[in-house]
C-alpha positions as CSV (number, residue, x, y, z in Angstrom):
1,X,129.0,93.5,69.0
2,X,130.4,93.0,72.6
3,X,129.5,96.3,74.0
4,X,126.0,95.7,72.2
5,X,125.5,92.6,74.5
6,X,126.7,94.5,77.4
7,X,124.4,97.7,77.0
8,X,121.1,95.3,76.6
9,X,122.4,93.3,79.9
10,X,122.4,96.4,81.7
11,X,119.0,97.4,80.1
12,X,117.4,94.1,81.5
13,X,119.0,94.6,84.8
14,X,117.4,97.6,85.0
15,X,113.9,96.6,83.7
16,X,114.0,93.5,86.2
17,X,115.0,96.3,89.1
18,X,112.1,98.3,88.4
19,X,109.8,95.3,88.3
20,X,110.5,94.1,91.6
21,X,110.4,97.6,93.1
22,X,106.7,97.7,91.4
23,X,105.7,94.4,92.3
24,X,106.6,94.7,96.0
25,X,104.8,98.3,96.5
26,X,106.8,98.7,99.6
27,X,109.1,102.2,98.8
28,X,110.7,103.7,101.8
29,X,110.3,107.0,103.3
30,X,113.2,109.6,104.5
31,X,112.6,111.1,108.4
32,X,114.9,114.1,108.8
33,X,115.6,114.9,112.3
34,X,117.4,118.0,113.4
35,X,119.8,117.2,116.0
36,X,122.7,118.6,118.6
37,X,124.8,116.1,116.6
38,X,125.5,114.3,113.2
39,X,122.2,112.7,112.6
40,X,121.2,110.2,109.4
41,X,117.9,110.1,108.0
42,X,116.1,107.8,109.3
43,X,114.8,105.0,106.6
44,X,111.3,103.6,106.8
45,X,109.0,101.7,105.1
46,X,105.7,103.0,103.0
47,X,103.0,100.5,102.3
48,X,100.4,102.9,100.9
49,X,100.4,101.3,97.1
50,X,100.2,97.6,98.8
51,X,97.8,95.0,98.8
52,X,95.6,94.3,101.9
53,X,95.4,90.6,102.9
54,X,92.0,90.6,105.7
55,X,93.1,87.9,108.0
56,X,89.1,86.8,107.7
57,X,90.2,85.5,104.1
58,X,92.5,83.1,105.8
59,X,90.3,81.2,107.9
60,X,90.2,83.8,111.1
61,X,87.5,83.0,113.9
62,X,86.9,85.5,117.1
63,X,87.9,83.4,120.2
64,X,89.4,80.8,118.0
65,X,92.7,81.0,119.2
66,X,94.2,77.7,117.2
67,X,92.4,79.2,113.6
68,X,92.9,83.0,114.1
69,X,97.1,82.3,114.5
70,X,97.2,80.5,111.3
71,X,95.2,83.1,109.8
72,X,97.4,85.7,110.5
73,X,100.5,83.5,109.6
74,X,99.3,82.6,106.5
75,X,98.3,86.2,105.4
76,X,102.2,87.1,106.4
77,X,103.5,84.4,104.3
78,X,101.3,85.5,101.6
79,X,102.0,89.5,102.1
80,X,105.2,88.7,101.8
81,X,105.6,86.5,99.0
82,X,103.9,88.9,96.8
83,X,106.8,91.3,97.9
84,X,105.1,93.7,100.2
85,X,101.6,93.7,101.9
86,X,99.1,94.4,104.7
87,X,97.9,92.3,106.9
88,X,94.9,93.6,108.2
89,X,93.0,92.7,111.8
90,X,89.1,93.8,111.6
91,X,87.6,94.8,114.4
92,X,86.8,92.7,117.5
93,X,89.1,90.6,119.8
94,X,90.7,88.1,117.8
95,X,92.8,85.9,120.9
96,X,96.3,84.6,119.2
97,X,99.8,82.8,119.9
98,X,102.8,84.7,118.8
99,X,103.1,86.5,115.5
100,X,106.5,85.9,113.1
101,X,107.3,88.6,110.9
102,X,108.6,88.1,107.6
103,X,110.1,90.6,105.3
104,X,108.1,93.6,103.7
105,X,105.2,93.5,105.9
106,X,102.7,95.6,107.6
107,X,100.3,94.3,110.9
108,X,97.7,96.7,110.6
109,X,94.9,96.6,113.1
110,X,91.4,98.7,112.6
111,X,89.9,100.7,115.0
112,X,88.3,98.6,117.7
113,X,90.1,95.3,116.7
114,X,91.9,93.8,119.5
115,X,94.7,91.4,119.5
116,X,95.1,89.3,122.7
117,X,98.2,87.2,122.8
118,X,97.4,84.2,124.7
119,X,98.7,83.4,128.2
120,X,100.3,80.1,127.5
121,X,103.6,79.6,127.4
122,X,103.7,77.0,125.3
123,X,102.1,79.3,122.8
124,X,105.9,80.8,122.5
125,X,107.6,77.7,121.4
126,X,109.4,76.4,120.1
127,X,112.3,79.0,121.3
128,X,114.1,81.8,119.3
129,X,116.9,83.5,119.2
130,X,116.2,86.2,121.9
131,X,118.1,88.2,125.0
132,X,117.6,88.7,128.6
133,X,119.0,91.6,130.4
134,X,121.9,92.3,127.8
135,X,122.6,88.7,127.6
136,X,121.9,86.3,124.1
137,X,120.1,83.1,124.4
138,X,117.5,80.7,123.7
139,X,114.1,81.5,125.1
140,X,110.3,81.9,124.6
141,X,109.2,83.5,121.4
142,X,108.2,87.2,122.3
143,X,104.8,87.5,121.1
144,X,105.4,89.8,118.5
145,X,109.2,88.6,116.7
146,X,110.9,89.9,113.4
147,X,114.2,88.2,113.3
148,X,116.7,89.4,109.8
149,X,114.2,91.3,108.6
150,X,113.5,94.7,106.7
151,X,110.6,97.0,105.6
152,X,108.3,96.2,108.3
153,X,105.5,98.2,110.4
154,X,102.6,97.8,112.8
155,X,100.6,100.2,112.6
156,X,96.7,101.2,112.6
157,X,93.9,102.4,115.7
158,X,93.4,99.0,117.5
159,X,95.2,97.4,120.4
160,X,97.8,95.2,121.1
161,X,97.0,93.1,124.6
162,X,98.5,90.5,126.3
163,X,96.9,88.4,128.9
164,X,99.2,88.4,131.8
165,X,97.0,85.7,133.6
166,X,100.5,82.9,133.7
167,X,103.0,86.3,133.4
168,X,101.7,87.9,136.3
169,X,103.2,84.9,138.8
170,X,106.3,84.7,136.7
171,X,107.4,88.0,138.1
172,X,108.6,86.6,141.4
173,X,111.8,85.5,141.2
174,X,112.5,82.5,142.9
175,X,115.6,80.7,143.6
176,X,115.2,77.8,140.8
177,X,114.5,81.3,138.3
178,X,117.8,82.8,140.3
179,X,120.2,79.6,139.3
180,X,119.0,79.7,135.6
181,X,120.0,83.7,135.5
182,X,123.7,82.4,137.1
183,X,124.1,79.5,134.5
184,X,123.3,81.9,131.7
185,X,125.8,85.3,133.2
186,X,128.7,82.2,133.2
187,X,127.7,81.0,129.6
188,X,127.8,84.8,128.0
189,X,131.1,85.5,130.5
190,X,132.5,82.5,128.5
191,X,131.1,82.9,125.2
192,X,129.3,80.0,124.8
193,X,127.5,79.0,122.4
194,X,124.0,80.1,121.6
195,X,122.7,75.7,121.4
196,X,124.3,75.9,124.9
197,X,122.1,78.4,126.2
198,X,118.6,76.7,126.1
199,X,116.6,78.8,129.1
200,X,113.1,77.2,128.7
201,X,112.6,74.6,131.0
202,X,110.6,73.9,134.2
203,X,112.1,76.8,136.3
204,X,113.8,79.8,134.6
205,X,110.4,81.4,133.7
206,X,112.1,84.1,131.7
207,X,109.3,86.1,130.2
208,X,109.7,86.8,126.6
209,X,109.5,90.5,125.3
210,X,106.5,91.8,123.8
211,X,107.8,92.8,120.4
212,X,111.5,92.0,119.4
213,X,112.4,93.4,116.5
214,X,116.1,91.4,116.5
215,X,118.5,92.2,114.0
216,X,116.1,93.9,111.4
217,X,116.0,97.1,109.3
218,X,113.4,99.8,108.3
219,X,110.6,99.4,111.1
220,X,107.6,101.5,111.8
221,X,104.8,101.8,114.5
222,X,102.4,104.0,114.4
223,X,99.0,104.8,115.8
224,X,98.7,101.8,118.3
225,X,97.6,100.9,121.4
226,X,99.8,98.5,123.6
227,X,98.3,96.9,127.0
228,X,100.5,94.8,129.4
229,X,103.5,92.8,128.6
230,X,105.4,90.0,130.5
231,X,108.9,91.8,130.1
232,X,110.2,94.8,128.4
233,X,107.3,96.1,126.0
234,X,109.4,97.0,122.7
235,X,112.9,95.8,122.2
236,X,114.8,96.6,118.9
237,X,117.7,94.5,119.3
238,X,121.2,94.9,116.7
239,X,118.2,96.9,114.7
240,X,118.6,100.1,112.2
241,X,116.0,103.0,111.6
242,X,113.3,102.6,113.9
243,X,110.5,105.2,114.6
244,X,107.6,104.9,116.6
245,X,104.4,107.4,116.7
246,X,101.4,107.9,118.1
247,X,101.8,104.8,120.5
248,X,100.0,104.4,123.7
249,X,102.0,102.6,126.0
250,X,100.4,100.9,129.3
251,X,102.0,97.7,131.2
252,X,102.7,98.0,135.3
253,X,104.0,94.8,135.9
254,X,107.9,93.5,136.5
255,X,110.6,95.0,134.5
256,X,107.8,96.6,132.4
257,X,109.9,99.2,130.7
258,X,108.3,100.7,127.4
259,X,110.9,100.9,124.8
260,X,114.2,99.4,124.8
261,X,116.3,100.2,122.1
262,X,119.1,97.9,122.5
263,X,123.1,98.1,120.6
264,X,120.4,99.9,117.6
265,X,120.9,103.0,115.5
266,X,119.2,105.6,113.9
267,X,115.7,105.3,116.6
268,X,112.9,108.0,116.8
269,X,110.3,107.8,119.7
270,X,107.9,111.2,119.1
271,X,104.2,111.8,119.9
272,X,104.0,108.6,122.2
273,X,102.1,108.3,125.5
274,X,104.3,106.0,128.2
275,X,102.4,104.9,131.5
276,X,104.8,101.9,132.8
277,X,106.0,100.2,135.9
278,X,109.5,100.4,134.9
279,X,111.5,102.9,133.1
280,X,109.7,104.8,130.2
281,X,112.6,104.5,127.7
282,X,115.9,102.5,128.5
283,X,118.4,102.9,126.3
284,X,120.4,99.4,126.3
285,X,123.4,97.9,124.5
286,X,124.3,94.7,126.0
287,X,126.2,93.2,129.2
288,X,129.1,92.3,129.5
289,X,131.6,90.0,127.2
290,X,128.5,89.5,124.8
291,X,128.2,93.1,124.1
292,X,132.5,93.2,123.7
293,X,131.7,90.7,120.9
294,X,129.0,92.1,119.3
295,X,130.7,95.3,119.8
296,X,127.3,97.8,118.5
297,X,126.8,101.1,120.1
298,X,123.0,102.4,120.4
299,X,123.7,105.3,118.6
300,X,121.3,108.4,117.4
301,X,118.1,108.0,119.3
302,X,115.7,111.1,119.3
303,X,112.8,111.5,122.1
304,X,110.6,114.5,121.5
305,X,107.1,115.7,122.2
306,X,106.2,112.4,124.3
307,X,104.2,112.3,127.6
308,X,104.8,109.8,130.8
309,X,102.1,109.2,132.9
310,X,104.1,106.6,135.2
311,X,107.7,105.4,135.0
312,X,110.9,105.1,136.8
313,X,112.7,107.2,134.8
314,X,111.6,109.6,131.9
315,X,115.0,108.0,130.1
316,X,117.7,105.3,132.1
317,X,120.9,104.6,130.3
318,X,122.4,101.4,131.2
319,X,122.7,99.3,133.2
320,X,123.3,97.1,130.4
321,X,125.7,99.7,128.3
322,X,128.7,97.1,127.5
323,X,128.9,98.0,123.4
324,X,128.7,101.9,123.9
325,X,125.5,104.5,123.5
326,X,126.0,107.9,122.0
327,X,124.4,110.5,120.5
328,X,120.9,110.5,122.3
329,X,118.8,114.2,122.1
330,X,115.7,114.3,124.0
331,X,113.6,116.9,123.6
332,X,110.1,118.7,124.3
333,X,108.4,115.9,126.7
334,X,106.1,115.9,129.9
335,X,105.9,113.9,133.0
336,X,102.3,114.6,134.2
337,X,101.8,115.5,137.8
338,X,101.4,112.8,140.6
339,X,103.4,110.5,138.3
340,X,106.0,107.8,140.2
341,X,109.1,108.9,138.9
342,X,112.8,108.7,140.3
343,X,114.8,110.9,137.6
344,X,114.4,112.5,134.6
345,X,117.9,111.0,133.2
346,X,119.7,108.0,135.0
347,X,122.9,107.0,133.8
348,X,123.8,103.5,135.5
349,X,126.7,101.3,135.4
350,X,129.0,99.3,137.0
351,X,132.2,97.4,137.0
352,X,131.5,94.5,134.9
353,X,130.1,97.3,132.2
354,X,132.7,98.6,130.0
355,X,131.4,100.1,127.2
356,X,131.1,104.0,127.5
357,X,128.5,106.7,127.2
358,X,128.5,109.9,125.4
359,X,126.7,112.7,123.8
360,X,123.6,112.8,125.8
361,X,121.1,115.7,125.4
362,X,117.8,116.7,127.2
363,X,116.2,120.4,126.8
364,X,112.4,121.7,127.6
365,X,111.4,119.1,130.0
366,X,108.4,119.8,132.5
367,X,108.1,117.3,135.2
368,X,106.0,117.4,138.6
369,X,107.2,115.8,142.0
370,X,110.4,113.3,141.2
371,X,110.5,110.8,143.7
372,X,114.8,111.6,143.4
373,X,116.1,114.1,141.3
374,X,116.6,115.6,137.6
375,X,119.9,113.8,137.2
376,X,121.4,110.7,138.4
377,X,124.6,109.2,137.4
378,X,125.8,106.0,139.4
379,X,128.7,103.5,138.8
380,X,127.9,101.3,141.3
381,X,124.3,99.3,140.2
382,X,124.6,95.8,140.2
383,X,121.1,95.4,142.0
384,X,120.7,91.6,143.0
385,X,124.1,90.4,141.2
386,X,126.2,92.0,143.7
387,X,126.3,89.0,145.7
388,X,124.8,86.1,143.1
389,X,128.1,86.0,140.6
390,X,131.5,87.3,140.8
391,X,133.2,89.9,138.5
392,X,134.5,87.8,135.7
393,X,136.5,90.5,134.4
394,X,136.3,93.8,135.4
395,X,135.8,96.9,133.0
396,X,135.3,100.9,134.1
397,X,132.7,102.9,132.2
398,X,134.0,106.3,130.7
399,X,130.9,109.0,131.0
400,X,131.0,112.1,129.2
401,X,129.5,114.8,127.5
402,X,125.7,115.3,129.1
403,X,123.9,118.1,128.6
404,X,120.4,118.9,130.3
405,X,118.4,122.5,129.4
406,X,115.5,124.2,130.2
407,X,114.3,121.7,132.7
408,X,111.3,122.1,135.3
409,X,110.5,119.8,137.6
410,X,108.7,120.2,141.3
411,X,109.5,118.9,144.1
412,X,112.5,116.9,144.3
413,X,115.7,115.5,146.5
414,X,118.4,116.9,144.6
415,X,118.9,118.3,141.1
416,X,121.8,116.1,140.5
417,X,123.7,113.8,142.3
418,X,126.8,112.1,140.1
419,X,128.8,109.5,141.6
420,X,132.0,108.8,139.6
421,X,134.7,106.7,140.3
422,X,138.3,108.1,141.8
423,X,139.8,105.8,138.8
424,X,137.7,107.5,136.2
425,X,135.7,110.2,136.9
426,X,132.6,111.6,135.5
427,X,133.2,114.4,132.9
428,X,132.1,117.2,131.3
429,X,128.5,117.7,133.1
430,X,126.4,120.9,132.1
431,X,123.3,122.1,133.4
432,X,121.3,125.7,132.0
433,X,118.6,126.8,133.3
434,X,117.5,123.2,135.1
435,X,115.4,124.4,138.0
436,X,112.8,123.0,140.7
437,X,110.3,124.2,142.4
438,X,111.2,122.7,146.1
439,X,114.9,120.9,146.5
440,X,114.5,118.8,150.2
441,X,118.2,118.4,150.4
442,X,121.2,119.5,148.7
443,X,120.9,120.8,144.9
444,X,123.8,118.8,143.9
445,X,126.0,115.5,145.6
446,X,128.8,114.9,143.3
447,X,131.7,112.4,143.8
448,X,134.7,112.1,141.3
449,X,133.1,114.9,138.3
450,X,135.2,116.6,136.3
451,X,134.3,120.0,135.1
452,X,130.8,120.2,136.2
453,X,129.3,123.7,134.7
454,X,126.7,125.1,136.4
455,X,124.5,127.9,134.5
456,X,121.5,127.9,136.5
């Protein structure tokens, strides 16, 4: 009798799980990518069987920020409550405040739809758990924010656009802003709790990211145009299984990186166009004590079939890399002629970071003129921090196993410049068929490098 009862309970449990799956309508697709390292499949959500929720049905009105914001919030809540759904932004321009995601929601912008985000900082309050340059803090909400969500997507042929009236004024870094940066540095260095890291005040002016996925999983962005950003444009933080496809990203302000995966894993960026005021892709893993505490590397990150129209680097690694960065594969990308670029690959760190960098692969790249060179590795990059605050705990960054193959560039200053440290040299750098039309200076400028192999 007990055996029959147990079997019946198991059957009921299976039926319940099946019912939950059918009710949600959200399934997971596996994306398999071939890489030079062992790479798990990436799981992303599929909303093709989910119900649509138009923001018109929840009271959205063009030009009315309050009504449209509330309508988006209600539609997201309804889609989440249904177990899965598509929140539809129709054609036209829709002024809105912040958008906060819930799990199992696809924000879908129809062709001709523009979500225009307010320039008023008060529209991004109350403060949320966020980050600033590798340190966790309470700050203005990102314009689009997801915290501890799973199975989320932003799709469609529409446009996400930030009004920049106020944010562009905040690009400046006056003394009051720098004092707030110093305060956050000390709070993080001594592991102070988040409640003490309130960085919203009258003078800090910590600009929010445009899109932040904070501690999320199973994320898809596909088809959108993204225009302008207060700070970093797309920022997965402590997130897993992320795919960006067919995006056009344009942001030419200060710190306007295109995509900043930070302490995130299993990430694919493909068929995207980046036109940035800073790095196209900047792979990060947190700063100093904060990242040592979180102890999560950025790992298994692939960029392929992308075009860069402008940016400081095609791919930057660091300088916030204290959690470690490994298994990066960049393949078949183009930097257009006339782009303003410093390097194709730039790895940067300093004596405060620790962490590590290993297994970095870049191949099949075509570029026009580069202001500096193809490869740069520097281990003493501190920018304004050098004289702003002292080194509290010194940790060097081991850098090893970097592979560049089949790369063509125009006019450059050098092929590679590697400035390692005497007590911890950079190791195992391999270049094969890496060529430039013209090298203005020396091909190779190297200090403290072990096992540099040139097969050009």
